[in-house]
Structure formats: C-alpha cells, structure tokens
N, C-alpha and C positions, 0 to 999 in steps of 0.2 A: 490682517488680510492675507490669505494664502497666496504664495507666489507660484505654487505648483499648478499652473493653468495648462489645459490641454487645447491645442490648436488643431482643428481639422484641416488637412491639406487636401485639396481636390484638384485633379487634373488628369490628363491623358498619359498614363504611365507607360504606354507603349512608345510614345514619341518624345516625351519630355521628362523622362526618368531622371536624367542628370540634374535638370533645373529644379525639379520637385525635391530631389534628394538634397540639393544645396539648401533650399528653404528649410527643410527639416533640420539640417545640421546647424544652421544659425539659431533656430528656435531652441534646440537642445543645448547648444553652447551657452545660451542665456538663461538656462535653468527651467525652460518650459518642457512640456510634453507634447507629443504629436500623435495624431491618428490619421491614417491615410485612406483616401477613397479614389478608386480608379474609375474614370468615366470614358475610357477608350472603348472602341468597338472591335476593330480588326485584330490588333496585336496584343501581345502579352507583356506585362512588366518584367523587369529583370529578377524581381523577387516579389513574393506575395504582398498585397496591401491588406490593411485591416478590413476594408470593405471592397469586395471585388466588383468588377464590372457586371457580373451576373447578378449579384445582390442588388446592384443599383437598378438594372433594367427590371428586375422582378418587383422592386419596390414601387415602380410606376405601372405595374400591371402588364408588363410585356416581357421580352426576353432578348438576349443578344442575337439569337437566331432570327427573330423577327426583324431586328434592326439591320442585320446583314441581308436577309432575303428581300427587304424592301428595295434594295438597289439604289437608294437615294440618301446621300450623306446628310441632307437637311432633315429628313424624316428620322434618320438614325439618331442624330444629335438631339432632336426633340424628345425621342424616347428616353435618352439618357438624362436629359434635363428634367423631365417629369419624375424619373426615378431618383435622381440625385436630390431634388427638392424635397420629395416625400421622405426619403431616408434621412436627410440632414435634419429635418424638423423632428422626426421620431427620435433620432439620437440625441438631439439637444434636449428634448423633453425628458429623456432618460438620464440626463446629466453626464453624457459621454464626452462632451467638449464644451469649451468656454468661448471660443472664437473660431472664425473660419477664414481661410485664405484660398482663393481660387486663381489658378494660372491658366492663361490661354491666349490664343489669337482671336480672330473674329468668331470662330465656332465655340471655342471655350468661353469667350465672353458672353455669347448668347446664352449658354447654359448658366454661367455665373449670375446673370441678372435674375433668372428665375429662382435659383437657389437662394440668393440673398433676399429676394422679395418674400420668400416663404418663411424666413426666420423672423422672430419678433423684434420690435424696436428694442435696442439696448444690447443685442448680441453683436459684438464686434465683427465686421464684415469687410474684408479687404480683397480687392481684385487687382491682380497684376496682369496687364493686358497690353497687347500691341496696338489696340484701338481705344485706349483710355481717352476720355474727354472728346471723342469723335462725334461729329454730327450724326453718325449712324445710331447713336444710343438715344432712343426716345425717352423723354423725361418720365413718362408714365410707367416705365419699366425699372426705374431706379428706386431701390429701397431708400427710405428717408435718411438712414444713417450709413449708407454705403460709402466706403472709401476706395479710391482708385489711385494707381500710379502707373505711368507709362512704362512699359517693358521695352525700353529703348535698346536696340542692338541685340534683342534676345529672340529673334525669330527662329534661330536654329543654333543650338549649342551654347555652352558657357563661355563667357569672356569677362574681362574686368569691367566693361561698360555695363552689361546686364546684371552682373553681380552687385553693382551699386544699387540698382533698383530692387533686386530681390532681397538683399540684406536689409534695406530700409523697410520694405514691406513686412518681412519677418519680424523685425523689431517692433514695428508699429502695431501689428495685430496682437503680439504678445503683451506689449505695454498696455494696449487698450483693454485686453482681457483682465489685466491686473488692476487697472485703475477705474474701470467703468462703474458708474453708479446707475444701475438699471432703473427704469421707471418704477416708482412706488405706487401701487394701485390701492393703498389703504384708504386714501381719500378719493371721493368721487371727482371725476375730471370733467371740466367744461372746456370744449374746443371752441375757440373764437378765431375768426379771420379778420385781418386788418392790414393797414399799411403804416408808414411812419407817422408820428404825431403831427407833422406839418400838414398832413392830408386828412387823416381820420384819427380822432383822439378819444373816442368813447371808452376805450379800454383803460384809460387813466383813471376814470371813475369806477368802472365796472369791476376791474380786477380786485382791488382791495375790498369792495363791498361783497363780492362773491366769496372771497376768502374768509371774511367775517362770518359768513353763513356756513362755513365748514367745507367749502369746495376748493379744489386746486384749479387753476386756470392756465391753459396753454394757448398762447396767441401765435397764430401762423401767418407768416408774411405771404400774402396772396400774389406772388410773382412766379407762378408755375410750380416750382418744386415745393414751396410751402403748401400750396393747395393739394398737391399730390400726397404729401405727408398727412395732411388733414383728412383727406378722403380715405387713405389707407387705414388710419386708426378708426375712422367711422365705420368702415367695412368690418373691422374686427370687433365692433361693439365696445370700444374703449371709453366712449363718452357717456356721462350721465345726461348731458344735454349739449346742444351746439348753439352757438350764436354766430351765424354765418352772415356777417354784416358787410363783407367785402367780396361780392361775387364777380369781380371784374374778370376773373379767369374764364367765366362763362362767356362773356363778351369777346375776350381774346380768342377763344376756341372757335366761336361762331364766325369770326372774321378771318380765320386762317392764320392767326399769329403763331409763331414758334414758341411764344411764352404761354404755354398751355399746361393745365393740370390734367388734361385728358377729357375724353368725351363724357366720362361719368361724374364730372365735377357737379356738385350740388345734388347728388342722388343717393349716396351711400348711407348717410344718416337716416334719410327718409325710408329707404328700403329696409333698414335694420329696425325701424320703429322707434328710433331715438327722438325725443322731443326736440323740436327745432324752433329757433327764433331766426327770422330772416329779415334783412334790410338791404337795399340796393346801393351800398356804398361804392362810389366810382364806377357805376354801371355805364356811364357815358364816355368812358375812355377805353381805347384799345392800346395795350402795350405791345411794342415790337422791339426786336433786337436793334439797339441803337446804331451799330456799325454795319447794318444791312439795309437794303432798300425796304420800304414798307411793303406789306402784303399788297398784291395787285388791286384788291378791292378798295384799298385806302388811298389810291393814287389821287392826288389833288386835295386831300383832306388837310385841315390845319393840324400841324404837329408841334410838339414841344419836346426838346431834348432834356431829359431829366439828368442824364450823365452820359458818358461815352458808351455805356452798356445798354441803356434803356431809354427809349423814346415813347411818346404816347400820341395818339391821334384822337381828336374829338369827333364823335359820330354825329350824324345828321338827325333831324327830327324823325324822318322816316325810319332810319336805322333803330331808333329808340323803341319804336313800336315792335320791331322784330325781336329786339332783345327782351322786351317784356313778355312776348309770347314764348320765347325759349325758356325763360325763368319759370313761367307758369307751367309749362309742360313738364319741367323737372319736378316741381312741387307736387304736381298731380300724382306722382309715383309714391308719395309719402304714405306710410302706414301708421305713423305716430302723430301725436299732437303737433301741429305746426301753426305758428303765428307769424304774420308778416307785418312789419312796421314800415309805414310810409311817411317819411319826414318831408312834408310838402314844401319846405323852404330850401331844400337842397341836400345833396348826397355826398359832397366832399368839400373841403375848405376852398377849393378853387372855383366852385360854382355859386358861392354866396353873391348876393347883390353887390355890385361894385368890383367883384373879383374878375380875373381875366377870362374865366370860362363860364361866366354867368349866362344862362340861356333860359329865361322864364318860360318861353313858349315850349321849348324842347322838354323841359321838366314837366310842364303841364301835360303834354302829349304822352310822355312816358307813364305818368301816374294814371292817366285816363286809360291807357292800354292795359295796365296792370289790373285796374278795376274791371275792365271788360272781360279779361281772360282768366281772372283768378279762379282756380279750381274749387269745387265745392267741398273738398276735404280739408281746406285750410281756412283760418280766420285772418282778418286784417284789421289793423288799427291805423287810422290816419292821424298824424300828429302835426299840429301847426307849429313846427319848429324845424331847425336844421339838424342834420344827423350829428353834428359836433356840439350841439347845445346841451346843457344840463338836463333839459326837459326830456330829451331822447333817452338818456341813461336812466332817468327816473322812471319813465314809462316801461322800459325793459325790466328794471328791478321790481316794479309793481306786479308785472305779469309773472315774473319768476317766483315771487313770493306766493302768488296765487297758486301757481303750479305746485309749489312745495306743500301748501296747505291741502291741496286736493290729491296729493300723491302722484301727480304726473311726473315730477322729478323727486327722486328719493336720495337721502344721504347714505 
C-alpha cells in the first residue's frame, strides 16, 4: 500500500494562513503530500495556493467579484461552498488527492459540510472546527463518514492548545488515507434498515441468505445518522435494492424529534427507481434525545428510557393513522418496483401479545390506514405473522427471488 498520500487542505488562507500552514507541516513531516485550496473572499494568502479562491468561485459558476459585490458574507460563503464542493469532487475524480481536511469557524464549517457531503463514501474527510459537535450542525448535512475535532483555543492564532487539535487532525486524516478500505462495488449492494436484535431481528436470517445469492448487505441503524447514510447512498444509486424495514425515522421527523434522518427519509430510493421492499418496523415509537425534554407534541405520552442518550414514546391510535398517511405519501413518489409487507401480528419485539407495548387495536388501526391510503404504484402483502417471525423473512426472500427471476433486481 502506497504511503505517499495527498491531503487536500481547505481554508481561508487570508485569515488562517499560520494554522493551515501548520497542518501542512505536520502532514509533510509524516511523509504525506499536500494540496492547498483557498476559500477566502476578501484577502490574499501570504503565498499562492494550489487552487486559488478565483478557481474555487468559478468552479461553482460564479466569481470572487460577485461574492464581494453581493455585500453579504453569508451569500459570499455559499458561493465559495458551491465552488469548493464542485472543485473538490472534480479533483478527487482526477486522482489529485486521497483525503481532505477543512479548517474553520462557523462559516468555514458551513462550507466544510457541503464539501464533505459532495465527496463519495470512503474518502477520508476531517473537519477541524470551533463548533464541532454543536447543536448548530443539522444531522442531514453530515456526510456518513465525516470526522470532526473541536478546534479548542484556536479562534485566532497558533498556540500549544490548538496545535494539539491540529496535529491530531493532520495525523488522523493522513492515517485514514493510508488505511482506508473504500467500498467495493464489485458485488451488488442491498441497503437494509433495522435496529438491534432485541427489537428487530429479520436481518439475522436475511443477510446470509442474500449473500448466498451473490449480494452484499449493508444494515443501517435507523437512529437518525444511520438513516441519513442510507438515504445518501440511495440518492447516489448505490443500491441494487433496498429493504427498508425500520422507517421509525419517518415517525420521528413527523413528530419533531431531533433524532431525524431528514425530510427526505424514505424517498430517495423510490425517486431513483431502485426496487424497494418496505415494512413498518417500530413505526409506533418516536425516539427523542434522552437527556432532553420530549418534543412538545409528546407531552403526556408513555415513554421508555432506552439509555441515557435515547428514549422513546409510544404513539396513540390516532397518531398511527397519521404515520400511515405519511408513509404512503412517500411511497407514492416511487418510480421503481415497490412491495410493502404488512406483518399483521406486530412490528417490533415489544409489541407482541404479552409484551409491554402490545396494542392490538392500535396495530389494527394502523394497518387499516395503510390499506386505505396505499398508493396505486405499489403492491402490498399481508402476512399473518410478526415481523420477527421466520415467516416474514421467508416472504421477503420469496419476493426477492421472484424479482431476480423477472430481472427487477440484477446481479
């Protein structure tokens, strides 16, 4: 494996020249190579960068003059964010760098999120920011494999405190570029959503069965960021098919929870024409941040603390009708083959008969609402079993094999 990896260093070289130069010196000292990109607007770097601010603005279809003449720093930085994202993707496709590190305060971080989201999964992406891990950063803007470190004590100028963060970041991105095993797209990929085996366990049977059929299976933890990664890959057309059996993030978003995968959850595969299998695993729960108050709409609902980070609220029968309509409205946007599986005996381990969250009437109302609002572009199978029963996995595999035979899914 070649150790001579090139790291693209991105930042405002008019105001953070010393800090960016320090990053470069650490990478060079460790045997790496660097390429530099200036995303400043008003000032000039102390020495030319490999990619100037003018090249950045032009890559986004604008100019530095337009950024300045707009008279608004927010608009100016968005011009640079568009350009930096487009230029970075172009350079990566041309093999000009192996990993990227972006340095900034709130404005630089805003740009960094766009740039990292533009690069494919598997490209090492490191952000050194004064607002790392802040509530300001919306989950839907975070690339699935983004790495961040707080730029403590680094708002202005170099010091021993901020050098600690900068040197760690420089070593981390170079090490990642040397060690990364990027996704291998030789095998067709199935994207599946789920939770841990104590709640949903169909993947235990489905994953090896699908692998025997020549497919790779990636299971995404549907707790916000997992769904975001799932949707991002679906939007890129990375999946041969999806098995979206844990759409709880749709319910979370509808109820205003911070544990969200974004408004486009459960839409990207359909819009891309990717064959979809859908089931309503954990549809009846709303997750929320365990150390915060529940969303206002959930006041008075029965809740369960999963751990100190995560709690869940059980929704009412009326709520379930709403959730069914939201799911159906998303499925109506699908352009590819879509099959919905309705396990009539329950949709998570906690709602079995005799379990703490069992609600036969609520489940019946939900299924009835799905039947009523099911769009005409999808098909549905009603299964007299629980989602965690072997019969559910067998029904999924039977449909998958049918799709294989018909060419709906290909190897």
